[in-house]
C-alpha positions as CSV (number, residue, x, y, z in Angstrom):
1,M,0.0,-0.1,0.1
2,L,1.5,3.4,-0.6
3,I,-0.3,6.6,1.4
4,I,0.5,10.3,-0.2
5,R,0.2,12.9,2.1
6,H,-0.3,16.7,1.4
7,I,0.9,18.5,5.1
8,R,-0.3,22.0,4.7
9,H,-0.4,24.9,7.2
10,W,-3.9,26.0,8.5
11,Y,-4.2,28.9,6.5
12,E,-3.0,27.5,3.2
13,P,-6.2,26.3,1.5
14,R,-6.8,22.1,0.4
15,L,-6.2,21.9,-3.4
16,P,-6.7,19.2,-5.6
17,H,-3.6,17.4,-6.8
18,A,-2.7,15.0,-8.6
19,V,-0.2,12.2,-8.6
20,F,1.0,10.2,-11.3
21,L,3.0,7.2,-10.9
22,D,5.8,6.3,-13.9
23,G,4.0,9.0,-15.8
24,L,0.7,7.4,-15.2
25,Y,-2.3,9.4,-13.7
26,A,-2.9,7.0,-10.0
27,G,-5.2,9.3,-8.1
28,M,-6.0,13.1,-6.8
29,V,-4.9,14.2,-3.1
30,G,-8.0,15.8,-2.0
31,K,-10.5,16.9,0.7
32,D,-8.6,15.0,3.1
33,D,-4.9,15.7,2.1
34,S,-3.9,12.4,1.2
35,L,-5.0,9.6,-1.2
36,R,-4.0,5.6,-0.9
37,L,-2.7,3.4,-3.4
38,D,-2.6,-0.2,-3.9
39,A,0.6,-0.3,-6.0
40,P,2.9,-3.4,-6.5
41,H,5.8,-4.1,-5.1
42,G,8.6,-2.2,-7.5
43,N,10.3,1.1,-7.7
44,Y,8.6,4.4,-9.1
45,T,8.9,7.8,-10.4
46,L,6.4,9.7,-8.2
47,K,5.2,12.8,-9.4
48,I,2.7,15.3,-7.5
49,Q,1.5,17.8,-9.6
50,L,-1.4,21.2,-8.9
51,G,-2.1,23.0,-12.0
52,G,-1.9,22.1,-15.7
53,R,-2.1,23.6,-19.2
54,V,-4.7,26.5,-20.0
55,P,-5.4,26.7,-24.0
56,I,-4.1,29.8,-25.6
57,G,-5.3,30.6,-29.0
58,K,-7.5,29.1,-31.5
59,N,-4.6,26.5,-33.0
60,G,-4.0,24.7,-30.5
61,R,-1.6,25.9,-28.2
62,S,-1.6,26.2,-24.7
63,I,0.7,27.1,-22.0
64,D,2.2,25.2,-18.6
65,V,0.7,27.5,-14.9
66,S,1.4,23.6,-13.3
67,V,4.2,23.2,-10.2
68,S,5.2,19.9,-9.1
69,T,8.1,17.8,-8.3
70,T,9.4,14.1,-8.7
71,K,10.6,11.9,-6.9
72,H,11.9,8.1,-7.2
73,I,10.5,6.1,-4.9
74,E,10.6,2.3,-3.7
75,V,6.8,0.1,-2.6
76,P,8.0,-2.8,-0.8
77,A,7.0,-6.3,-1.2
78,N,5.0,-6.3,2.2
79,G,3.6,-3.6,4.2
80,N,3.1,0.1,3.5
81,V,5.1,3.3,2.7
82,E,3.9,6.7,4.0
83,Y,5.2,10.0,1.6
84,A,4.7,13.4,2.6
85,F,4.7,16.6,0.4
86,R,4.6,19.8,1.9
87,D,5.2,23.2,0.0
88,R,9.4,24.9,0.3
89,E,8.4,27.8,-0.2
90,R,6.4,28.7,2.3
91,M,8.3,32.1,3.6
92,W,8.1,33.6,0.3
93,N,4.5,32.8,-0.1
94,I,3.7,34.8,3.7
95,L,5.7,37.3,2.0
96,F,3.7,37.6,-1.0
97,D,0.3,37.5,1.2
98,I,1.2,40.2,3.1
99,D,2.7,42.5,-0.4
100,L,-1.0,41.3,-1.8
101,V,-2.4,42.8,2.0
102,M,-1.0,46.0,1.7
103,W,-1.8,45.9,-2.3
104,V,-5.4,46.0,-1.5
105,V,-4.8,48.6,1.6
106,S,-2.9,50.3,-1.0
107,W,-6.5,51.2,-3.0
108,F,-8.0,53.2,0.6
109,V,-4.9,54.7,2.2
110,P,-2.5,56.7,0.4
111,M,0.8,54.3,0.6
112,P,4.7,56.4,0.3
113,R,5.8,55.8,-3.2
114,I,8.6,54.4,-1.5
115,Y,6.2,51.0,-1.1
116,K,5.0,50.9,-4.8
117,I,8.8,50.7,-5.7
118,L,9.7,47.8,-3.2
119,S,6.2,45.9,-3.9
120,D,6.7,45.6,-7.3
121,A,10.8,44.9,-6.5
122,F,9.1,41.9,-4.8
123,F,6.9,40.7,-7.0
124,V,9.5,40.9,-9.8
125,M,11.6,38.8,-7.7
126,W,8.7,36.2,-6.4
127,L,7.9,35.4,-9.8
128,V,10.8,34.5,-11.2
129,R,11.3,32.8,-8.5
130,F,8.2,31.2,-8.4
131,V,8.7,30.5,-12.4
132,L,12.2,28.9,-12.2
133,I,11.6,26.4,-9.5
134,R,8.0,24.9,-10.5
135,K,9.4,22.0,-11.5
136,K,10.8,21.4,-7.8
137,Y,8.0,23.2,-6.2
138,Y,7.0,20.3,-3.2
139,K,9.4,18.8,-1.3
140,I,8.5,15.2,-0.7
141,E,9.5,13.4,2.4
142,T,9.6,9.8,3.6
143,I,7.2,9.5,6.7
144,Q,7.1,5.7,7.4
145,Q,7.9,2.1,6.0
146,H,6.5,-0.9,8.2
């Protein structure tokens, strides 16, 4: 038995994450933040993914707006193995959320010009970092093997 768990904080929304074993869709980690799979003994490539492709234009083109992580795992012949994944960019996301709240506040309260400059610079840094790490977005750990 293979168990996949999503470890998240109380402020993170419960979003569905697709689980792939060796490139084949295996299921979704949904509302209860876990997925149980009856996978035969062997070595697999586990991929956790949030998001997907968004179509653009009329000629069938699309862009990938997903975040994911891939890890090689082993399912034992007897017993269960449990893997957990979590967002490795927690601090960046907290800072981005604070900046987002400040941006909304700036609609109603005049902010100093320096805030706008710093906010825009932080957003660009966050966006570049997000794009660079989007294929290594989660951290997958072995929780227990029995």
